[in-house]
N, C-alpha and C positions, 0 to 999 in steps of 0.2 A: 594346619594352616590352609586357608582357602586360596584360590587362584589369584584373586585381587591383592591379597596381602603378600603373596609370593612375588608377584610382579612388582609391587611397590618396593619390597625389600631388595629385589634384584636391581631395580633402577637406582635405589639409594646407594648400593654398593658400587654400581658402575660410576655414578657421579663422584663418589668419594675417591675411587681409583683414579679418575681423571684429574681431580683437584690435588690430592695429597698422597695417594697410594694406599694400599691395603696391607694390613699385617697378615701373618700366616693363618690365623684363625678366621679372619674375614675372607681370605682367598678360598679357604676350604668351604666356608659357608656359601660363598658365591657359586662355587662349582656344584655343591650339593643341591642348591636351589635351582640352578639351571638344569641339572640332570632330572630333578623331580618335575620341573615344568615341562620339559620335553617328553617325559614319560606320560604325563597327563595329556598332552596334545596327541601323542600317538594312540593312547587308549581311547580318546574321544573319536579320533578318525577311524580306528578299527571298529568301534561300535556302530558308527555311521555306515561304514562299508558292509558290515554284517547285516544291516537291515535293508540292503538294496536287493531288489528282485528285477530280473530282466524279462521283458515280454518279447517273445519271438514273433516273427511275421505270421506264423501259423496260429497264434493266439495262446500258445503254451507259455507258462510262467515258471521260471526257475531262479533259484538263489544265485547270486554272484559268488563265484568260487575262485580260488587262487589258480594261477596258471600252473601247468605241470612243470616240475623242475625247480620250483621256488620253495 
């Protein structure tokens, strides 16, 4: 399922929950879709951060790294 379809289904389930409520299967589907959507967003953010390079004042360039202790 692509992101657009995932968002559309999440929104459908949300509107249904507001109007009439969801059954157990729909609640489980909603949770799984939300989890998958957040995982997708985190993956995209991580790949963007992995492609960032820092240019220092002396002209040297190095890759952005995690802080120690994280």
